[in-house]
C-alpha positions in Angstrom: -35.7 143.6 127.1 -36.3 139.9 126.7 -37.5 138.6 123.3 -39.1 142.0 122.5 -35.7 143.7 122.0 -35.0 141.4 119.2 -37.6 142.9 117.1 -38.0 146.4 118.6 -34.4 147.5 118.0 -34.1 146.5 114.4 -37.6 147.9 113.7 -36.7 151.3 115.2 -33.3 151.4 113.4 -34.8 150.6 110.0 -37.7 153.0 110.6 -35.1 155.8 111.3 -33.3 155.0 108.0 -36.2 154.2 105.7 -39.4 155.2 107.5 -40.6 151.6 107.0 -43.2 150.2 109.5 -42.8 147.1 111.5 -46.3 145.7 112.6 -46.4 143.8 115.8 -49.4 141.6 116.3 -50.0 140.8 119.9 -53.0 139.3 121.8 -52.8 141.4 124.9 -53.8 145.0 124.9 -52.0 145.5 128.2 -48.8 144.1 126.8 -49.0 146.4 123.8 -49.5 149.5 126.0 -46.8 148.4 128.3 -44.3 147.9 125.5 -45.1 151.4 124.0 -45.1 153.0 127.4 -41.7 151.5 128.3 -40.2 152.6 125.1 -41.4 156.1 125.6 -40.9 156.5 129.3 -37.6 154.7 129.8 -35.9 155.3 126.5 -37.6 158.3 125.0 -38.8 156.4 121.9 -41.8 158.1 120.4 -41.8 156.2 117.1 -43.9 153.5 118.6 -47.7 153.2 119.0 -50.5 150.9 119.6 -54.1 150.8 118.4 -56.8 149.3 120.5 -60.3 149.7 121.7 -59.0 151.2 124.9 -57.9 154.4 123.1 -60.2 157.4 123.2 -61.3 158.5 119.7 -58.9 161.4 119.9 -56.0 159.1 121.0 -56.9 156.6 118.2 -57.0 159.3 115.5 -53.7 160.7 116.7 -52.0 157.3 116.6 -53.5 156.7 113.2 -52.3 160.0 111.8 -48.8 159.4 113.3 -48.7 156.1 111.5 -50.1 157.5 108.2 -47.5 160.3 108.3 -44.6 158.0 108.8 -43.8 159.1 112.4 -44.3 155.6 113.8 -41.9 152.9 113.0 -43.2 150.2 115.3 -47.0 149.6 115.5 -48.7 147.2 117.9 -52.2 145.8 117.0 -54.3 142.9 118.0 -55.1 140.1 115.5 -58.8 141.0 115.8 -58.0 144.5 114.4 -56.8 143.0 111.1 -60.5 142.7 110.1 -60.8 146.5 110.2 -60.9 148.3 106.8 -59.3 151.2 108.5 -56.3 149.1 109.5 -55.9 147.6 106.0 -55.9 151.1 104.4 -53.5 152.4 107.0 -51.1 149.5 106.3 -51.6 149.6 102.6 -50.3 153.3 102.8 -47.0 152.4 104.4 -44.1 150.3 103.4 -44.1 147.3 105.8 -40.6 146.2 106.9 -41.9 143.1 108.7 -44.9 141.6 110.5 -43.9 140.3 114.0 -46.3 137.8 115.6 -45.8 137.9 119.4 -47.2 135.2 121.5 -47.3 133.0 118.3 -48.2 129.9 120.4 -51.8 131.3 120.1 -51.8 129.8 116.5 -51.9 126.3 117.8 -55.1 124.5 118.9 -52.6 122.4 121.0 -51.8 125.5 123.1 -53.9 126.6 126.0 -54.0 130.2 124.7 -55.3 129.3 121.2 -56.9 132.4 119.5 -58.9 131.8 116.5 -58.2 135.3 115.1 -54.6 134.4 114.8 -55.7 132.1 111.9 -56.7 135.2 109.9 -53.3 136.7 109.9 -52.1 135.0 106.7 -55.3 136.0 104.9 -54.7 139.5 105.8 -51.0 139.6 104.8 -51.9 137.8 101.5 -54.5 140.4 100.7 -52.2 143.2 101.5 -49.4 141.7 99.3 -51.8 141.3 96.5 -53.2 144.9 96.7 -49.7 146.2 96.9 -48.7 144.2 93.9 -45.8 142.5 95.7 -44.3 139.5 94.1 -42.2 138.4 97.2 -43.6 137.7 100.6 -43.4 140.3 103.3 -41.0 139.3 106.0 -42.6 137.5 108.9 -41.2 136.7 112.4 -42.9 134.8 115.2 -42.0 134.9 118.8 -43.1 132.8 121.7 -41.5 131.7 125.0 -43.9 128.8 125.8 -44.2 126.6 122.6 -43.8 123.0 122.8 -42.5 121.2 119.7 -46.1 120.3 118.4 -47.0 124.1 118.7 -43.8 125.2 116.8 -44.6 122.7 114.1 -48.1 124.1 113.9 -46.8 127.6 113.5 -44.4 126.7 110.7 -46.9 124.6 108.9 -49.5 127.4 109.1 -47.1 129.9 107.4 -45.9 127.4 104.9 -49.4 126.3 103.7 -51.0 129.7 103.8 -48.2 132.0 102.6 -45.6 129.6 101.3 -43.1 131.1 103.8 -40.5 128.8 105.4 -39.8 130.0 109.0 -36.3 129.5 110.2 -36.3 128.3 113.8 -34.1 130.0 116.5 -34.3 128.5 119.9 -32.6 129.8 123.1 -32.5 127.9 126.4 -32.8 129.8 129.6 
């Protein structure tokens, strides 16, 4: 399961209990599809979905409807999709358990995989919190297997400055 099991299992358990949605923001469509396929094919988990431009209009509408109806507890999306009004309305309509940022090293301009759309994540979360009238921040977890110390500090600084969230650091050694 690697690092993914650390957010997948709690998300699916909480979803079963409360129907809350965990949103996983991932930079790679193939990774999102693979995660959802493995959960379904190997483990019979059908409460996970992904939204991307690779889906046909019918597949996309089916996934959106399943999310809207509370049948999905784990949703994978790209950082670029956060600019979509459809995604905003979809997530506004659900209770969000947590935002999980996978491959979080993409935040840092020090990293080779820097993605400018990652810098929009805090704005999206802030707008969603404001529209929902939430007084406390939504939980956020960031995962990366390749971050050097400067990259980790960039990630922590980003969330502190943009959302006033102090990320706790958990490091494992292989």
